[in-house]
C-alpha positions in Angstrom: 29.7 57.0 123.9 31.2 59.3 121.2 30.5 63.2 121.2 28.7 63.5 118.1 30.0 67.4 117.6 33.2 69.6 117.9 31.1 72.5 118.7 27.6 73.7 119.6 27.0 77.3 119.9 23.6 77.6 121.6 20.7 80.0 122.3 21.6 82.6 119.7 19.7 83.8 116.4 20.9 82.6 113.5 21.1 85.3 110.8 20.9 84.6 107.1 20.3 86.8 103.8 16.7 85.3 103.8 15.7 85.8 107.7 16.9 85.2 111.1 16.0 82.5 113.7 16.3 81.2 117.1 18.6 78.1 116.9 21.6 76.3 117.9 24.5 75.6 115.5 26.5 72.4 115.7 29.9 72.1 113.9 31.8 69.0 112.9 35.2 68.7 111.3 34.9 72.3 110.3 31.5 72.3 108.5 28.0 73.7 110.1 26.8 70.0 110.8 23.5 71.1 112.1 20.7 73.8 113.0 18.0 73.4 115.5 17.1 72.5 119.1 18.0 69.6 121.0 20.9 69.2 119.1 23.0 67.2 121.9 26.3 67.2 123.3 29.4 68.5 122.1 33.5 68.7 123.1 32.9 72.4 123.2 30.2 74.8 123.7 29.6 78.6 123.4 26.6 80.4 125.2 25.6 83.0 122.6 22.1 83.8 124.4 21.3 87.4 123.5 23.6 87.1 120.7 23.4 87.4 116.7 24.9 84.1 115.2 26.4 85.4 111.4 28.0 83.9 108.6 31.5 85.5 108.7 32.1 88.6 106.6 33.2 87.8 102.9 35.6 91.1 101.7 36.3 90.6 98.2 38.3 93.5 97.8 41.7 94.3 99.7 45.2 95.4 99.4 47.5 93.4 101.3 51.2 93.2 101.6 51.1 95.0 98.1 53.7 97.1 96.3 52.2 99.9 94.4 53.1 101.0 90.9 55.4 103.2 92.2 57.0 100.9 94.5 55.7 101.7 98.0 54.9 98.8 100.5 51.6 99.1 102.1 51.7 98.8 105.7 49.9 95.6 106.4 51.2 92.1 106.2 49.1 89.0 105.5 49.3 88.4 109.5 48.2 92.0 110.2 45.5 92.4 107.7 43.8 89.2 108.2 43.9 89.7 112.3 42.4 93.0 111.6 39.9 91.8 109.5 38.9 88.6 111.6 38.3 91.6 114.8 35.9 93.1 112.4 34.0 89.7 111.7 35.7 88.9 108.6 36.3 85.5 107.7 37.3 85.4 104.1 39.2 87.6 102.2 40.1 88.5 98.5 43.6 90.4 98.0 45.1 91.0 95.1 48.3 89.4 93.1 49.8 92.7 91.5 51.8 92.6 88.3 53.3 95.5 87.1 54.8 96.2 83.8 57.3 94.2 82.9 57.1 91.7 85.7 56.2 87.8 84.9 52.3 87.4 86.2 53.2 83.6 87.2 55.9 84.7 89.3 53.8 87.6 90.8 51.5 84.9 92.0 54.0 82.7 93.5 55.6 85.4 95.5 52.5 86.9 97.0 50.9 83.1 97.6 54.1 82.6 99.4 53.5 85.9 101.7 50.0 84.6 102.3 51.0 80.6 103.2 53.1 82.3 106.0 50.7 84.9 107.6 46.9 84.6 107.1 44.7 83.3 109.6 41.8 83.6 107.8 40.6 81.9 103.8 41.8 83.7 101.1 42.0 84.0 97.3 43.3 86.5 94.8 42.3 88.6 92.0 45.2 88.7 89.5 46.3 92.3 88.8 46.8 92.6 84.9 49.0 95.5 84.2 51.1 94.0 81.2 48.6 92.6 79.0 51.6 90.5 76.6 51.4 87.8 74.5 52.9 85.4 77.5 50.5 86.6 79.9 47.0 86.6 77.7 48.0 83.3 75.9 49.9 81.2 78.5 50.0 82.7 82.3 46.2 83.9 82.3 44.8 80.5 81.1 47.0 78.5 83.2 46.5 80.4 86.4 42.7 80.4 85.9 42.7 76.7 85.5 44.7 76.3 88.8 42.0 78.3 90.5 42.6 81.8 90.4 39.5 82.9 88.6 39.2 86.5 88.6 41.1 89.5 86.7 41.6 93.7 88.0 42.0 95.8 85.6 43.0 99.5 85.9 41.8 101.9 83.4 43.6 104.8 85.3 46.8 105.2 86.5 50.0 106.2 84.6 52.1 102.9 85.4 49.3 100.4 85.2 46.3 101.4 83.3 45.0 99.4 80.3 44.1 101.1 77.3 40.8 100.1 75.1 42.3 97.8 72.9 44.5 95.8 75.6 41.5 95.4 77.9 39.2 94.1 74.9 42.2 91.5 74.5 42.0 90.8 78.5 37.9 90.5 78.4 38.3 88.3 75.4 41.0 86.2 77.5 38.6 85.8 80.6 35.7 85.0 78.1 37.8 81.9 76.6 39.0 80.8 80.0 36.1 81.3 82.4 37.4 84.0 84.5 35.6 87.3 86.0 37.0 90.6 85.4 36.8 93.3 87.9 37.7 97.0 86.9 38.7 100.2 88.6 37.0 102.5 85.7 37.8 105.9 85.8 38.4 108.4 82.9 42.0 108.6 82.5 42.6 111.6 80.6 40.4 113.7 82.6 41.9 112.9 85.7 45.4 113.5 84.7 44.2 117.0 82.8 42.5 118.0 86.2 45.3 116.9 88.2 48.1 118.8 86.3 45.7 121.9 85.9 45.4 122.2 89.8 49.1 121.6 90.3 50.3 124.5 87.7 48.0 126.6 89.5 49.1 126.0 93.1 46.0 123.9 94.2 47.8 121.0 96.0 46.6 120.6 99.2 44.9 116.9 99.9 41.2 118.3 99.4 41.9 119.0 95.6 42.5 115.2 95.3 38.8 115.2 95.0 38.5 117.9 92.7 41.1 116.1 90.4 38.8 113.1 89.9 35.7 114.7 88.4 32.5 112.8 88.8 31.5 113.0 85.1 35.0 110.5 84.7 33.1 107.9 86.6 30.4 107.5 84.5 31.9 107.8 81.0 34.4 104.8 82.1 31.6 103.0 83.1 29.9 103.3 80.1 32.7 102.5 78.0 33.6 99.5 80.1 30.0 98.3 80.0 30.0 98.9 75.9 33.4 96.6 75.5 31.8 94.0 78.0 28.4 94.2 75.5 30.6 93.8 72.8 32.3 90.3 73.7 29.5 89.2 76.0 31.7 89.0 78.8 30.8 89.7 82.3 32.3 92.1 84.5 32.5 93.8 88.2 32.8 97.5 88.4 34.8 98.1 91.7 34.1 101.3 94.3 31.4 103.1 92.7 31.1 106.4 94.0 28.8 108.8 92.1 25.0 108.9 91.6 26.0 108.9 87.8 27.7 105.8 88.3 24.8 104.1 90.2 22.5 104.9 87.1 24.9 103.8 84.6 25.2 100.5 86.5 21.3 100.1 87.0 20.7 101.0 83.0 23.1 98.5 81.9 21.6 96.0 84.0 18.0 96.7 82.8 19.0 96.0 79.3 20.0 92.4 80.4 23.6 92.9 80.5 25.8 90.7 83.0 27.3 93.6 85.0 28.3 93.7 88.8 29.3 96.7 90.9 30.1 97.0 94.7 30.7 100.3 96.5 32.7 100.4 100.0 32.1 102.2 103.3 33.9 105.4 102.6 31.5 106.0 100.0 28.8 105.7 102.1 29.9 107.2 105.5 32.4 110.0 104.1 32.1 113.0 101.7 34.7 115.4 100.0 34.7 117.4 102.9 36.5 114.7 104.9 39.8 115.8 102.7 39.6 119.5 103.9 42.0 119.3 107.1 44.5 122.0 108.1 48.1 120.8 106.5 48.4 117.8 105.3 45.9 116.1 107.7 43.3 115.6 104.7 45.5 112.6 103.0 44.6 110.7 105.5 40.9 110.3 103.8 42.7 110.3 100.4 41.5 107.5 98.3 40.6 106.8 94.6 38.0 107.3 93.6 37.4 109.8 96.1 34.4 110.3 98.5 31.9 112.6 97.0 28.8 114.0 98.4 25.8 113.5 100.5 23.6 113.2 97.7 25.8 110.3 96.4 25.6 108.7 99.3 22.0 108.4 99.3 22.1 107.0 95.7 24.6 104.1 96.7 22.1 103.4 99.6 19.3 103.1 97.1 21.5 101.4 94.7 22.3 98.6 97.2 18.7 98.5 98.5 17.3 97.9 94.8 20.1 95.5 93.6 21.8 97.7 91.0 25.1 97.2 93.6 25.3 93.5 94.9 28.4 93.8 97.4 29.8 96.2 99.7 33.9 95.6 100.6 36.4 97.4 102.2 39.2 98.2 99.3 41.7 98.3 102.7 44.4 100.1 101.2 46.8 100.7 104.1 49.3 103.6 103.8 51.0 105.0 107.3 51.1 108.7 107.6 54.4 109.2 107.8 57.3 108.8 105.4 56.9 105.0 104.7 53.4 105.8 103.1 51.3 109.0 102.9 54.5 111.2 103.3 57.0 109.5 101.1 57.2 111.8 98.8 58.6 114.1 101.6 57.1 116.5 104.4 55.5 118.9 101.8 54.0 116.7 99.1 51.2 118.1 96.3 48.4 116.1 96.7 49.4 114.0 93.6 52.5 112.7 95.6 50.4 111.2 98.0 49.7 107.5 98.4 46.3 106.8 98.0 44.1 104.6 99.9 42.7 103.8 103.2 42.4 101.0 105.8 39.3 99.5 106.0 39.0 95.7 106.9 38.0 96.1 110.4 35.7 98.7 110.4 33.5 97.4 107.3 31.2 95.3 108.7 30.7 97.2 112.3 29.9 100.4 110.3 27.4 98.7 108.1 25.9 96.8 110.6 25.3 99.8 112.9 23.8 101.7 109.4 22.0 98.8 108.3 20.8 96.8 111.5 21.0 98.9 114.7 20.0 102.2 113.0 18.0 100.2 110.2 18.2 102.9 107.0 14.8 103.5 105.7 15.9 101.9 102.2 16.3 98.2 104.2 13.0 98.9 106.8 12.3 95.4 108.3 15.3 93.6 106.3 17.9 95.1 107.8 19.9 92.3 109.2 19.0 90.2 106.1 20.6 92.7 103.3 23.2 93.0 106.0 24.1 89.4 105.5 23.6 89.4 101.6 25.4 92.4 101.0 28.6 91.6 103.3 28.9 87.4 102.9 26.3 85.8 100.9 26.2 87.9 97.7 30.0 87.9 97.5 30.4 84.6 97.9 28.2 83.7 95.2 29.5 86.3 92.6 33.1 85.0 93.5 32.3 81.4 93.6 33.5 80.9 97.0 32.0 77.3 98.0 30.8 77.1 101.3 31.3 80.3 102.3 28.8 83.2 103.4 26.1 81.5 104.5 25.6 79.0 107.6 23.9 76.0 106.4 24.8 72.3 106.7 27.6 71.1 104.8 28.9 75.1 104.9 32.4 76.1 106.3 32.0 76.9 110.1 32.8 80.1 109.6 31.2 82.2 112.1 30.7 85.5 113.8 28.9 85.7 116.8 28.1 89.5 117.2 26.7 91.5 120.2 24.0 93.8 118.5 24.0 96.0 121.7 27.7 96.6 122.4 28.3 100.4 122.2 32.0 101.4 120.6 33.6 104.7 119.8 35.9 104.0 117.1 39.3 104.7 117.5 42.8 104.9 116.0 44.2 102.8 118.9 41.6 100.1 119.0 42.6 99.0 115.1 44.5 95.8 114.8 46.2 96.5 111.2 49.2 98.8 110.9 48.2 101.9 109.5 48.4 103.7 112.5 44.9 105.4 112.1 41.1 105.1 111.0 39.1 107.5 108.6 36.4 106.4 110.8 37.8 107.9 113.8 34.9 108.8 116.0 32.0 107.4 114.9 29.8 106.0 117.1 28.7 102.1 116.4 26.1 99.7 118.0 27.1 96.2 117.5 29.9 94.3 117.6 31.6 91.0 116.4 32.9 89.6 119.6 34.1 85.9 118.4 35.3 84.5 115.0 35.7 81.3 113.8 37.0 80.0 110.4 36.3 76.7 109.9 35.4 75.9 113.5 38.6 77.0 114.7 38.7 80.2 116.8 40.6 82.8 115.6 38.7 86.0 117.7 37.8 85.3 121.3 37.9 87.4 124.4 39.4 90.5 122.4 42.4 88.4 121.6 44.0 86.4 118.4 43.6 83.0 118.9 44.7 81.6 115.7 48.2 81.2 114.4 49.8 83.0 111.4 49.7 80.7 108.1 46.4 78.9 109.7 44.4 80.4 106.8 43.6 78.4 103.5 43.7 79.5 100.0 40.8 78.9 98.3 40.9 77.5 94.4 37.7 78.2 92.8 36.7 78.6 89.2 34.9 81.5 87.7 31.3 80.3 88.0 28.1 81.5 87.2 28.7 85.1 87.3 31.4 84.5 84.8 29.5 82.9 82.5 28.5 84.8 79.2 24.7 85.5 78.5 24.8 84.0 75.1 23.5 87.3 73.9 25.6 88.3 71.1 25.7 91.8 69.3 25.3 92.0 65.3 28.8 92.5 64.6 29.8 89.2 67.1 27.1 86.9 65.9 28.1 84.8 62.5 24.3 84.7 62.0 24.1 88.4 61.4 27.8 89.4 60.5 28.6 87.5 57.4 30.0 84.1 59.0 32.7 85.8 61.0 33.9 83.8 63.7 35.5 86.3 66.2 34.7 84.6 69.7 
């Protein structure tokens, strides 16, 4: 008699974005085969009594084995980053293939893909960072790469060496519209930041804590509104990365309220840290430097409210691992000013446990009665839907068996030593968290069990995808773009 299933997870509580229920879960050929009771026999079984059986997390914003515009390689390889992600309950990752000025986008993607094929232990895709929007990139490379399954583009509106100004930003939005890709944007007002940083350094305010001062909060909302106007002009959907301020949330809310197709995310650093975390003796505050910087407690409350109301749809890590030494944060020497310190925080492993503790264990009031549902929605289901990752983000028959089995009662004090990335520290050290993933599977294969890595490097799979519903224009044209109202000009 043949055994019908490869694996059955018995006795757990299945979590989803729409409710939780007691059931067993069967896996066959890497897919969820059945949910229910009395499912029969399997080659292997896992007893999940008293545990939560949740979809593996989908982290759609992480910098892995990436060279910065200044030539600095971050600390993680695809092997270490995906191991760290899996220890934190994440089973799907979207990182970046980062073009810098003068680089050929096709070669950039090929190089990053080769690194991922060698090291990744969970499934992955890429956003295409475009810093060189010349004719070859816009007219040849991007259309071809999007057609091959790289269906999202990342653009920076700030940083001297990679920023894209308004006119080429419109060119990129048009290319995305014509080829069915979603555009993701780091939106801050570059001029304001550059001016503030110059003034601070000239006056001797050079400690890490002044990094936050150099990114005035008005620079975020201004850039959001400029980006939203460009999106509206071309009827091209955009995803705004790492919202950090109350004003930023309000700009997104207003745009969505007008029917525009604007998506937005935030990150744990903006939900759990503030500008005061950078105010440490000496250079210690450099460990908390990221862009945009952590803000105020009032901004945290606005972000939580925005998540609860649906103004913000996802929470990513923005994992950007730089060690606190000469290879990373201190690459400019032992006494750098804040402008010379690499921006970025590690976060792949802590993203889900911190959010679980806040939303499920402690059940923030915004999510009263639906903390687990909202946790699954924001960290797995919604990102899989927005970035069109079929078979990811939920535990349904036919979906990939990407599963994290959580002990909801496990108490953990976060420490630097327990992290599995290569940064050497976590900005969340010392935090008490209740709830932690213990067993993690990707397509039914064990990646983490009994505190150790079970997968082999390179066992992760690249996920080809189209832009899907999120990237489709609304069809609502502004007068200047509508031939019926612009004297017949065909501009789109």
